[in-house]
Structures are given as C-alpha cells and as structure tokens.
ZALOFI-798947 format. One line per field, with one value per atom (N, C-alpha, C, O, CB): residue in one letter; atom name; x, y, z. Coordinates in Angstrom, 3 decimals. Atoms other than C-alpha are relative to their C-alpha. Glycine has a CB too. Layout:
BEGIN
residu A	...
atome CA	...
x X	...
y Y	...
z Z	...
***
This chain:
BEGIN
residu M	M	M	M	M	S	S	S	S	S	A	A	A	A	A	E	E	E	E	E	L	L	L	L	L	S	S	S	S	S	D	D	D	D	D	K	K	K	K	K	L	L	L	L	L	K	K	K	K	K	K	K	K	K	K	M	M	M	M	M	L	L	L	L	L	D	D	D	D	D	A	A	A	A	A	P	P	P	P	P	N	N	N	N	N	F	F	F	F	F	V	V	V	V	V	N	N	N	N	N	I	I	I	I	I	A	A	A	A	A	T	T	T	T	T	I	I	I	I	I	Q	Q	Q	Q	Q	P	P	P	P	P	D	D	D	D	D	G	G	G	G	G	S	S	S	S	S	P	P	P	P	P	Q	Q	Q	Q	Q	V	V	V	V	V	S	S	S	S	S	P	P	P	P	P	V	V	V	V	V	W	W	W	W	W	V	V	V	V	V	K	K	K	K	K	R	R	R	R	R	D	D	D	D	D	G	G	G	G	G	N	N	N	N	N	D	D	D	D	D	V	V	V	V	V	L	L	L	L	L	I	I	I	I	I	S	S	S	S	S	T	T	T	T	T	T	T	T	T	T	V	V	V	V	V	G	G	G	G	G	R	R	R	R	R	R	R	R	R	R	K	K	K	K	K	E	E	E	E	E	K	K	K	K	K	N	N	N	N	N	L	L	L	L	L	R	R	R	R	R	R	R	R	R	R	D	D	D	D	D	P	P	P	P	P	R	R	R	R	R	V	V	V	V	V	S	S	S	S	S	V	V	V	V	V	L	L	L	L	L	L	L	L	L	L	Q	Q	Q	Q	Q	L	L	L	L	L	F	F	F	F	F	D	D	D	D	D	S	S	S	S	S	P	P	P	P	P	Y	Y	Y	Y	Y	E	E	E	E	E	Y	Y	Y	Y	Y	A	A	A	A	A	E	E	E	E	E	I	I	I	I	I	R	R	R	R	R	G	G	G	G	G	T	T	T	T	T	A	A	A	A	A	D	D	D	D	D	L	L	L	L	L	T	T	T	T	T	T	T	T	T	T	E	E	E	E	E	G	G	G	G	G	G	G	G	G	G	Q	Q	Q	Q	Q	E	E	E	E	E	L	L	L	L	L	I	I	I	I	I	D	D	D	D	D	E	E	E	E	E	L	L	L	L	L	S	S	S	S	S	M	M	M	M	M	K	K	K	K	K	Y	Y	Y	Y	Y	S	S	S	S	S	G	G	G	G	G	K	K	K	K	K	K	K	K	K	K	Y	Y	Y	Y	Y	R	R	R	R	R	E	E	E	E	E	F	F	F	F	F	N	N	N	N	N	P	P	P	P	P	D	D	D	D	D	S	S	S	S	S	V	V	V	V	V	N	N	N	N	N	D	D	D	D	D	A	A	A	A	A	P	P	P	P	P	R	R	R	R	R	V	V	V	V	V	V	V	V	V	V	V	V	V	V	V	R	R	R	R	R	I	I	I	I	I	T	T	T	T	T	P	P	P	P	P	R	R	R	R	R	K	K	K	K	K	I	I	I	I	I	V	V	V	V	V	G	G	G	G	G	M	M	M	M	M	L	L	L	L	L
atome N	CA	C	O	CB	N	CA	C	O	CB	N	CA	C	O	CB	N	CA	C	O	CB	N	CA	C	O	CB	N	CA	C	O	CB	N	CA	C	O	CB	N	CA	C	O	CB	N	CA	C	O	CB	N	CA	C	O	CB	N	CA	C	O	CB	N	CA	C	O	CB	N	CA	C	O	CB	N	CA	C	O	CB	N	CA	C	O	CB	N	CA	C	O	CB	N	CA	C	O	CB	N	CA	C	O	CB	N	CA	C	O	CB	N	CA	C	O	CB	N	CA	C	O	CB	N	CA	C	O	CB	N	CA	C	O	CB	N	CA	C	O	CB	N	CA	C	O	CB	N	CA	C	O	CB	N	CA	C	O	CB	N	CA	C	O	CB	N	CA	C	O	CB	N	CA	C	O	CB	N	CA	C	O	CB	N	CA	C	O	CB	N	CA	C	O	CB	N	CA	C	O	CB	N	CA	C	O	CB	N	CA	C	O	CB	N	CA	C	O	CB	N	CA	C	O	CB	N	CA	C	O	CB	N	CA	C	O	CB	N	CA	C	O	CB	N	CA	C	O	CB	N	CA	C	O	CB	N	CA	C	O	CB	N	CA	C	O	CB	N	CA	C	O	CB	N	CA	C	O	CB	N	CA	C	O	CB	N	CA	C	O	CB	N	CA	C	O	CB	N	CA	C	O	CB	N	CA	C	O	CB	N	CA	C	O	CB	N	CA	C	O	CB	N	CA	C	O	CB	N	CA	C	O	CB	N	CA	C	O	CB	N	CA	C	O	CB	N	CA	C	O	CB	N	CA	C	O	CB	N	CA	C	O	CB	N	CA	C	O	CB	N	CA	C	O	CB	N	CA	C	O	CB	N	CA	C	O	CB	N	CA	C	O	CB	N	CA	C	O	CB	N	CA	C	O	CB	N	CA	C	O	CB	N	CA	C	O	CB	N	CA	C	O	CB	N	CA	C	O	CB	N	CA	C	O	CB	N	CA	C	O	CB	N	CA	C	O	CB	N	CA	C	O	CB	N	CA	C	O	CB	N	CA	C	O	CB	N	CA	C	O	CB	N	CA	C	O	CB	N	CA	C	O	CB	N	CA	C	O	CB	N	CA	C	O	CB	N	CA	C	O	CB	N	CA	C	O	CB	N	CA	C	O	CB	N	CA	C	O	CB	N	CA	C	O	CB	N	CA	C	O	CB	N	CA	C	O	CB	N	CA	C	O	CB	N	CA	C	O	CB	N	CA	C	O	CB	N	CA	C	O	CB	N	CA	C	O	CB	N	CA	C	O	CB	N	CA	C	O	CB	N	CA	C	O	CB	N	CA	C	O	CB	N	CA	C	O	CB	N	CA	C	O	CB	N	CA	C	O	CB	N	CA	C	O	CB	N	CA	C	O	CB	N	CA	C	O	CB	N	CA	C	O	CB	N	CA	C	O	CB	N	CA	C	O	CB	N	CA	C	O	CB	N	CA	C	O	CB	N	CA	C	O	CB	N	CA	C	O	CB	N	CA	C	O	CB	N	CA	C	O	CB	N	CA	C	O	CB	N	CA	C	O	CB	N	CA	C	O	CB	N	CA	C	O	CB	N	CA	C	O	CB	N	CA	C	O	CB	N	CA	C	O	CB	N	CA	C	O	CB	N	CA	C	O	CB	N	CA	C	O	CB	N	CA	C	O	CB	N	CA	C	O	CB	N	CA	C	O	CB	N	CA	C	O	CB	N	CA	C	O	CB	N	CA	C	O	CB	N	CA	C	O	CB	N	CA	C	O	CB	N	CA	C	O	CB	N	CA	C	O	CB
x 0.013	175.371	-1.287	-2.381	0.170	1.188	173.025	-0.606	0.083	0.325	0.742	170.379	-0.095	-0.033	-1.440	0.159	169.985	-1.476	-2.273	0.719	1.326	166.848	-0.103	0.831	-0.349	0.197	165.438	-0.253	-0.597	-1.236	0.250	165.113	-1.460	-1.735	0.359	1.450	161.303	-0.307	-1.118	-0.853	0.203	161.438	0.604	-0.006	0.662	-0.560	163.785	-0.973	-1.157	1.349	0.904	161.322	-1.189	-1.591	-0.472	1.130	158.427	0.337	-0.505	-0.533	-0.454	160.465	0.274	0.150	1.212	-0.256	161.349	-1.316	-1.330	0.878	1.357	157.636	-0.593	-0.112	-1.010	0.605	155.383	-0.941	-2.121	-0.811	0.732	154.236	0.266	1.411	0.397	-0.214	153.667	0.528	0.309	-1.267	-0.394	155.286	-0.402	-0.721	1.496	0.214	154.685	1.327	1.991	-1.193	-1.229	157.577	-0.417	-1.229	0.991	0.266	157.456	1.257	2.339	-0.480	-1.047	159.590	-0.374	-1.485	0.300	0.210	159.894	-0.155	0.725	1.175	0.305	158.267	0.886	1.447	-1.554	-0.772	160.068	-0.462	0.319	-0.058	0.565	157.719	0.067	-0.423	-1.472	-0.191	158.574	-1.127	-1.043	0.146	1.136	155.267	0.376	1.205	-1.432	-0.336	155.322	-0.728	-1.759	-0.344	0.579	154.612	0.175	1.280	0.710	-0.014	153.679	-0.500	-1.483	-0.894	0.376	153.532	0.078	1.001	0.900	-0.154	152.747	0.898	0.763	-1.364	-0.969	155.569	0.308	0.080	1.295	-0.607	157.002	1.365	1.975	0.077	-1.254	160.141	0.757	0.176	-0.243	-0.895	163.062	1.108	1.376	0.608	-1.046	165.837	1.313	1.359	-0.336	-1.372	169.586	0.826	1.305	0.627	-0.730	171.314	-0.816	-1.964	1.458	0.684	170.350	-0.676	-1.396	1.003	0.567	169.323	-1.374	-1.661	0.979	1.308	165.830	0.028	0.469	-1.086	-0.029	165.432	-1.439	-2.273	0.846	1.272	162.464	0.387	1.530	-0.951	-0.172	162.040	-0.946	-2.076	-0.237	0.848	160.733	0.567	1.446	0.040	-0.503	161.308	0.515	0.168	-1.105	-0.577	163.245	-1.187	-2.003	1.183	1.058	160.961	-1.230	-2.017	-0.470	1.113	158.449	0.312	1.458	-0.221	-0.072	157.770	0.970	1.827	-1.439	-0.914	159.528	1.445	2.339	-0.371	-1.420	162.632	0.530	1.650	0.142	-0.444	162.787	0.223	1.218	-1.090	-0.102	162.217	1.281	1.995	-1.203	-1.153	164.972	1.222	2.211	-0.029	-1.207	167.462	0.290	1.458	-0.119	-0.099	166.822	0.344	1.192	-1.299	-0.138	166.659	-0.139	-1.238	-1.028	-0.007	167.636	-0.612	-0.598	1.373	0.639	165.851	-1.326	-2.116	-0.200	1.186	163.100	-0.464	0.294	0.300	0.606	160.786	-0.844	-1.645	-0.870	0.713	159.422	-0.799	-0.281	0.995	0.886	156.437	-0.513	-1.143	-1.192	0.496	155.697	-1.070	-0.784	1.157	1.076	152.320	-0.645	-1.005	-1.044	0.472	151.039	-1.527	-2.235	0.372	1.413	147.604	-0.870	-1.904	-0.220	0.848	146.301	0.351	-0.232	0.161	-0.322	147.880	0.538	1.738	1.077	-0.413	147.905	0.737	1.302	-1.131	-0.731	149.354	1.476	2.321	-0.658	-1.438	152.527	0.528	0.098	0.129	-0.531	154.480	1.437	1.911	-0.898	-1.350	157.919	0.122	-0.281	1.157	-0.392	158.994	1.494	2.177	-0.543	-1.445	162.447	0.330	-0.079	0.456	-0.411	163.944	1.466	2.297	-0.165	-1.329	167.031	0.281	-0.392	0.290	-0.406	168.753	0.008	0.231	1.419	0.108	168.416	1.136	1.511	-1.352	-0.895	170.973	-0.703	-1.417	1.277	0.704	169.702	0.982	2.024	-0.935	-0.780	171.081	-0.925	-1.922	1.156	0.737	169.724	0.649	0.054	-0.039	-0.697	172.227	-0.796	-1.072	1.460	0.764	170.277	-1.471	-2.183	0.565	1.378	166.953	-0.984	-1.940	-0.188	0.994	165.204	0.013	-1.020	0.292	-0.067	166.506	-0.804	-1.498	1.530	0.683	165.136	-1.507	-2.209	0.397	1.488	161.616	-0.480	-1.557	-0.497	0.392	161.505	-0.007	-0.921	0.953	-0.059	162.559	-1.188	-1.804	1.360	1.081	160.001	-1.337	-2.199	0.012	1.235	157.272	-0.241	-1.377	-0.002	0.173	157.942	-0.369	-1.173	1.313	0.314	157.835	-1.486	-2.149	0.921	1.344	154.460	-1.049	-2.183	-0.074	1.072	152.673	0.266	-0.639	-0.171	-0.293	154.468	0.272	0.383	-1.152	-0.356	155.208	1.062	1.237	-1.226	-0.908	157.953	-0.767	-1.962	0.805	0.678	157.194	-0.792	-1.935	1.057	0.690	156.355	-1.226	-2.138	0.981	1.188	153.934	-1.127	-2.313	0.394	0.947	152.366	-0.615	-1.795	0.747	0.384	152.226	0.405	1.403	0.637	-0.409	152.271	0.199	0.962	-1.007	-0.188	151.958	1.375	1.685	-1.121	-1.300	155.396	1.034	2.125	0.512	-0.970	157.142	0.463	1.609	-0.591	-0.369	157.179	0.489	0.738	-1.174	-0.460	158.295	1.393	2.157	0.074	-1.306	161.257	0.934	0.457	-0.012	-0.969	164.480	-0.342	-0.767	1.398	0.247	164.083	1.140	2.295	-0.162	-0.899	165.724	-0.003	-1.077	-0.343	-0.142	167.005	0.172	1.056	1.217	-0.109	166.443	0.459	-0.280	-1.258	-0.595	168.731	-0.052	0.590	1.497	0.222	167.662	0.855	0.713	-1.570	-0.808	170.170	-0.706	-0.870	1.490	0.701	168.344	0.800	1.931	-0.465	-0.634	169.246	-0.621	0.058	-0.109	0.769	166.490	-1.229	-1.878	-0.411	1.188	163.780	-0.894	-0.421	0.409	0.984	160.654	-1.127	-1.335	-0.536	1.200	157.566	0.040	0.785	-0.179	0.277	156.510	0.620	0.333	-1.455	-0.589	158.541	1.431	2.109	-0.225
y 0.616	39.361	-0.781	-0.270	1.059	0.789	36.584	0.205	0.562	-1.473	-0.127	36.673	-1.400	-2.413	0.618	1.255	33.977	-0.343	0.509	0.153	0.443	31.933	-0.215	-0.729	-1.277	0.205	31.896	-1.498	-2.212	0.888	1.382	28.540	-0.344	-1.432	-0.309	0.226	28.818	-0.068	-0.886	1.184	0.092	29.503	-1.309	-1.963	1.237	1.190	26.595	-1.222	-2.102	-0.194	1.056	24.349	0.026	-1.039	0.178	-0.072	25.618	-0.455	-1.045	1.410	0.403	25.041	-1.515	-2.157	0.777	1.460	21.565	-0.847	-2.035	-0.319	0.698	20.667	0.105	0.885	0.662	0.008	19.978	1.218	1.048	-1.348	-1.223	23.625	0.450	0.431	1.108	-0.536	25.015	1.390	2.059	-0.028	-1.360	28.230	0.568	-0.201	0.117	-0.636	30.670	0.681	1.346	1.039	-0.608	31.764	1.019	0.732	-1.063	-1.088	35.080	0.274	0.463	1.297	-0.314	35.687	1.207	1.722	-1.165	-1.222	38.572	-0.373	-0.987	1.003	0.290	38.304	0.891	1.863	0.260	-0.828	39.717	1.482	2.398	-0.589	-1.387	42.766	0.687	1.805	-0.029	-0.579	43.368	-0.318	0.055	1.505	0.297	42.092	-1.362	-2.157	-0.143	1.209	39.357	-1.202	-1.105	0.186	1.342	35.652	-0.754	-0.826	-0.753	0.642	33.663	-1.453	-1.703	0.799	1.403	29.835	-0.584	-0.283	-0.782	0.764	27.605	-1.197	-1.840	-0.441	1.043	25.045	-0.740	-0.222	0.598	0.721	22.377	0.567	1.147	-1.471	-0.620	23.415	-0.861	-1.668	1.316	0.664	22.040	0.985	1.897	-1.453	-0.900	23.705	-0.837	-2.002	0.653	0.566	23.014	1.010	1.979	-0.323	-1.012	24.819	1.255	1.249	0.274	-1.302	28.417	0.255	1.242	1.144	-0.184	28.006	-0.695	-1.669	-0.556	0.567	27.267	-0.630	-0.002	1.054	0.708	24.705	-0.325	-0.766	-1.291	0.373	24.237	-0.761	-0.714	1.325	0.728	22.076	0.551	0.944	-1.504	-0.379	23.023	-0.821	-1.660	1.629	0.629	21.815	1.062	2.242	-0.845	-0.882	23.266	0.395	-0.426	-0.737	-0.558	25.489	0.609	1.301	-1.066	-0.622	26.463	1.492	1.940	-0.695	-1.494	30.157	0.399	1.258	0.627	-0.462	30.405	-0.305	0.460	-0.624	0.310	28.639	0.999	1.483	-1.380	-1.031	31.018	1.369	2.044	0.157	-1.240	34.009	0.032	1.034	0.184	0.010	32.958	-0.036	0.528	-1.132	-0.016	32.308	1.379	1.735	-0.984	-1.335	35.819	0.981	1.856	0.393	-0.872	37.533	-0.838	-1.309	1.139	0.927	35.547	0.539	-0.169	-0.425	-0.485	37.787	-0.690	-0.883	1.493	0.793	35.929	0.346	0.793	-1.521	-0.096	36.144	-1.219	-1.633	1.296	1.213	33.136	0.425	1.041	-1.215	-0.296	33.503	-1.290	-2.124	0.859	1.147	30.918	0.599	1.529	-0.760	-0.459	31.468	-1.228	-2.104	0.949	1.163	28.973	-0.074	0.906	0.032	0.210	27.541	0.205	0.869	-1.429	-0.097	27.276	1.209	1.399	-1.254	-1.234	30.539	1.035	1.308	-0.288	-0.744	32.896	1.313	1.922	0.255	-1.229	35.864	-0.353	0.526	0.779	0.461	33.809	-0.249	-1.181	-1.361	0.157	34.214	0.527	1.184	0.755	-0.543	34.977	0.167	-0.688	-0.969	-0.188	36.445	-0.047	0.642	1.348	0.176	35.372	0.541	-0.005	-1.532	-0.627	37.635	-0.406	-0.393	1.572	0.397	36.483	-0.168	0.389	-1.230	0.259	35.254	-1.554	-2.346	0.641	1.484	31.865	-0.467	0.228	-0.301	0.726	29.547	-1.183	-1.814	-0.390	1.073	26.911	-1.047	-0.710	0.534	1.114	23.473	-1.184	-1.341	-0.390	1.230	20.262	-1.187	-2.260	-0.312	1.038	18.236	-0.239	0.698	0.417	0.303	16.436	0.324	0.242	0.681	-0.380	17.509	-1.077	-0.840	0.392	1.064	14.150	-0.451	-0.809	-1.220	0.397	13.331	1.025	0.638	-0.076	-0.991	16.634	-0.196	-0.196	1.427	0.061	16.201	-1.265	-1.257	0.022	1.231	12.622	0.241	-0.202	-1.166	-0.315	13.875	0.920	0.704	0.683	-0.889	16.673	-0.789	-0.623	1.194	0.726	14.318	-0.929	-1.080	-0.783	0.856	11.899	0.871	0.451	-0.827	-0.895	14.853	0.412	0.401	1.277	-0.560	16.197	-1.048	-0.872	1.032	0.941	13.055	-1.379	-2.213	-0.048	1.380	9.998	-0.965	-2.172	-0.530	0.876	8.711	0.636	1.854	-0.273	-0.555	9.001	0.805	0.588	-1.102	-0.982	11.721	-0.708	-0.362	0.987	0.715	9.330	-0.806	-1.057	-0.949	0.662	7.466	1.013	0.802	-0.722	-1.102	10.717	0.664	1.011	1.093	-0.647	12.164	-0.849	-0.548	1.394	0.939	9.320	0.630	0.115	-1.077	-0.700	11.796	0.728	1.299	1.011	-0.691	13.175	-0.707	-0.163	0.150	0.777	10.527	0.803	0.631	-1.313	-0.795	12.994	1.342	2.153	0.151	-1.318	15.977	0.301	-0.593	0.029	-0.418	17.994	-0.224	-0.508	1.461	0.170	17.723	0.855	2.004	0.356	-0.760	18.763	0.930	0.695	-0.970	-1.062	21.835	0.219	0.312	1.253	-0.343	22.487	1.500	2.029	-0.757	-1.416	26.091	0.249	-0.007	0.684	-0.246	27.096	1.488	2.278	-0.539	-1.419	30.377	0.361	-0.239	0.304	-0.534	32.232	1.241	2.224	0.359	-1.123	34.563	1.265	1.234	-0.361	-1.304	38.225	0.802	1.487	0.790	-0.714	39.608	-0.836	-1.427	1.426	0.733	38.015	1.001	1.686	-1.283	-0.873	39.941	-0.875	-1.934	1.203	0.716	38.756	-0.373	0.202	-1.241	0.327	37.082	-1.303	-1.751	-0.047	1.284	33.858	0.153	-0.820	-1.045
z -1.318	254.352	0.228	-0.012	1.082	-0.180	255.211	1.415	2.370	-0.242	-1.253	257.952	0.646	-0.050	-0.250	-0.819	260.656	0.239	0.631	1.383	-0.314	260.966	1.499	2.115	-0.772	-1.472	264.528	0.204	-0.738	0.584	-0.291	266.292	-0.285	-0.792	1.446	0.209	266.092	-1.553	-1.989	0.703	1.483	262.277	-0.506	-1.352	-0.755	0.462	261.796	0.255	-0.586	0.672	-0.394	263.650	-0.989	-1.457	1.503	0.872	261.454	-1.444	-2.121	0.000	1.264	258.283	-0.060	-1.103	-0.350	-0.058	259.375	0.059	-0.260	1.248	-0.052	259.889	-1.388	-2.211	1.103	1.375	256.850	-0.193	-0.499	-0.242	0.271	256.564	-1.443	-1.894	1.009	1.320	253.080	0.106	1.116	-0.814	0.133	252.032	-1.386	-2.293	0.226	1.284	249.210	-0.420	0.375	0.073	0.500	247.051	-1.028	-1.907	-0.606	0.958	245.175	-0.795	-0.240	0.726	0.916	242.111	-0.806	-0.677	-0.889	0.797	239.694	-1.456	-2.058	0.178	1.457	236.213	-0.867	-0.361	-0.350	0.888	233.149	-0.043	-0.301	-1.372	0.042	233.333	1.358	1.524	-0.479	-1.367	237.009	0.944	2.114	-0.080	-0.905	238.431	0.774	0.333	-0.870	-0.778	241.102	-0.545	-1.210	1.484	0.312	240.566	1.276	1.814	-1.258	-1.302	243.665	-0.185	-0.882	1.038	0.065	244.079	1.386	2.143	-0.977	-1.204	247.025	-0.282	-1.323	0.544	0.252	247.448	1.322	2.415	-0.627	-1.073	249.698	0.276	-0.621	-0.315	-0.417	251.632	0.932	1.658	0.635	-1.046	253.607	0.257	-0.526	-0.487	-0.425	255.400	0.023	0.421	1.429	-0.089	255.045	0.735	0.147	-1.426	-0.809	257.869	-0.016	0.428	-0.547	-0.007	257.379	-1.350	-1.500	0.323	1.343	253.732	-0.117	0.580	-1.079	0.321	252.412	-1.351	-2.313	0.057	1.260	249.689	-0.456	0.334	0.130	0.609	247.337	-1.334	-1.788	-0.273	1.248	244.186	-1.051	-0.760	0.205	1.190	240.732	-1.167	-0.972	-0.325	1.230	237.161	-0.961	-0.898	-0.680	1.052	234.262	-0.886	-1.304	-0.862	0.884	232.245	0.681	0.035	-0.896	-0.736	234.972	0.168	0.135	1.408	-0.093	235.410	1.124	0.915	0.272	-1.060	238.786	-0.298	0.065	1.314	0.358	237.449	-0.936	-0.772	-0.619	1.003	234.466	0.699	0.437	-1.168	-0.737	236.754	0.807	0.770	0.907	-0.907	239.206	-0.743	-0.275	0.935	0.812	236.481	-0.548	-0.708	-1.131	0.491	235.143	1.141	0.963	-0.684	-1.160	238.598	1.210	1.504	0.000	-1.085	241.649	1.293	2.300	0.246	-1.209	244.164	0.240	-0.684	-0.075	-0.349	246.009	1.411	2.272	-0.111	-1.364	248.951	0.252	-0.587	0.159	-0.448	250.839	1.215	2.146	0.340	-1.131	253.146	0.670	0.020	-0.474	-0.760	255.841	0.891	1.646	0.838	-0.904	257.572	0.502	-0.284	-0.699	-0.661	260.037	-0.232	0.002	1.515	0.335	259.015	1.249	1.179	-0.591	-1.246	262.651	0.814	1.882	0.885	-0.767	263.800	-1.004	-1.047	1.170	1.113	260.865	0.265	-0.644	-0.773	-0.279	262.692	0.304	0.473	1.203	-0.143	263.196	-1.420	-2.100	0.917	1.363	260.001	-0.041	0.885	-1.046	0.292	258.587	-1.536	-2.325	0.571	1.404	255.297	-0.030	0.729	-0.608	0.136	254.215	-1.385	-2.410	0.181	1.245	251.596	-0.272	0.635	0.072	0.303	249.792	-1.477	-2.345	0.691	1.357	246.714	-0.244	0.671	-0.272	0.354	244.931	-0.894	-1.838	-0.727	0.869	243.447	-0.498	0.281	0.690	0.589	241.082	-0.583	-1.147	-1.063	0.536	240.127	-0.239	0.465	0.963	0.230	238.717	0.797	0.897	-1.536	-0.808	240.853	1.235	1.986	0.370	-1.155	243.486	-0.088	0.913	1.107	0.222	241.993	0.347	1.086	-1.396	-0.209	242.008	1.484	2.050	-0.953	-1.428	245.532	0.878	1.819	0.482	-0.815	246.890	-0.109	0.903	-0.427	0.086	245.413	0.695	1.292	-1.505	-0.750	246.799	1.485	2.180	-0.317	-1.424	250.212	0.426	1.470	0.329	-0.284	250.117	-0.066	0.797	-0.994	0.124	248.915	1.187	1.638	-1.280	-1.181	251.800	1.228	2.060	0.278	-1.137	254.273	-0.043	0.994	-0.030	0.073	252.945	-0.243	0.201	-1.073	0.375	251.602	0.509	0.489	-1.494	-0.492	253.074	-1.115	-0.896	0.829	1.191	249.511	-0.810	-0.800	-0.913	0.975	246.958	-1.031	-1.232	-0.671	0.875	244.397	-1.140	-1.438	-0.614	1.117	241.546	0.446	-0.343	-0.689	-0.598	243.859	0.276	0.022	1.326	-0.312	245.002	-1.295	-1.356	0.849	1.240	241.493	-1.226	-1.881	-0.080	1.054	238.907	-1.363	-2.180	-0.120	1.274	236.005	-0.133	-1.178	-0.171	0.003	236.899	-0.826	-0.992	1.397	0.793	234.752	-1.152	-1.567	-0.491	1.201	231.841	0.389	-0.503	-0.954	-0.481	233.994	-0.628	-0.992	1.602	0.342	232.930	1.204	2.302	-0.446	-1.081	235.021	1.238	1.117	-0.504	-1.300	238.719	0.246	-0.110	1.244	-0.403	240.006	1.465	2.059	-0.680	-1.407	243.503	-0.003	-0.677	0.711	-0.266	244.519	1.345	2.295	-0.211	-1.345	247.384	0.249	-0.443	0.106	-0.287	248.945	1.261	2.326	0.233	-1.135	251.165	0.550	-0.173	-0.456	-0.587	253.564	0.102	0.588	1.318	-0.156	253.389	1.154	1.919	-1.303	-1.013	255.634	0.350	-0.514	-0.500	-0.442	257.724	0.802	1.710	0.891	-0.726	258.896	0.424	-0.167	-0.892	-0.413	260.764	1.470	2.264	-0.837	-1.376	263.945	0.428	1.538	0.222	-0.378	263.962	0.242	0.572	-1.040
***
C-alpha cells in the first residue's frame, strides 16, 4: 500500500531542494547519495546512470529511503520510504528536466563531461511510509 505525500511535502519536492537517497549495499550496509529530485503525482523520481552503485543496489534490492531536509529550516524534514522501479526509457529527458530545475541549463551544458556517461536511468520511487515534519 502506498503512502500519500502531504501538500507541503509536494511543494518542497517541486522546489529545487536536494534530497539524499539511501540504498542497501550487497553486504547490507547503507549507501547514501545527494541527488536532484522531481515528483510525478505521488511518486518521487531521481536520475542516475547504468553502473553506478545506487543503480546496482536498487536493481538487486529495490527498497529505498529518501530524505528531504530543508537547508534554511533543518528541523523540517521528511523521510520517504518505499520501493524503486528502474528504466532507461525517458532517462535523458529526466536528467535534462532536473538540470534545468536545479541549474537553469540542459545537463550537457551544466556538465560537459557527461558526453561519455553511461545510459541514464529513471528511478521511480513509490512511497510506502512517510515520517518527519513535512
């Protein structure tokens, strides 16, 4: 059963706030990365590339936790626990959209070294539980 994002949390995810995503390593230890984020309805979307640690972790174990903590109000936060589905379909479009949201530039303009990047992956996170102050 999925959890519903509050209106305030939706607003914070729609703004250019960074989130941290935690995945599970093969040995069971956590791996955490700061990432850009967008919302699609009640789902949370992030971008990565094929072969990165978080992509490998999520393909092996789709359980994930996303933490949004406001920079200027650190006691306002939300942890979104859920499961991830991965696809390369729409991967380049998502990273370009995220790059425009956070930098005002297409991804290849923001990060010219990305020309040699592996294929982009869309990570769609369906919330199962939400805890925190948002």
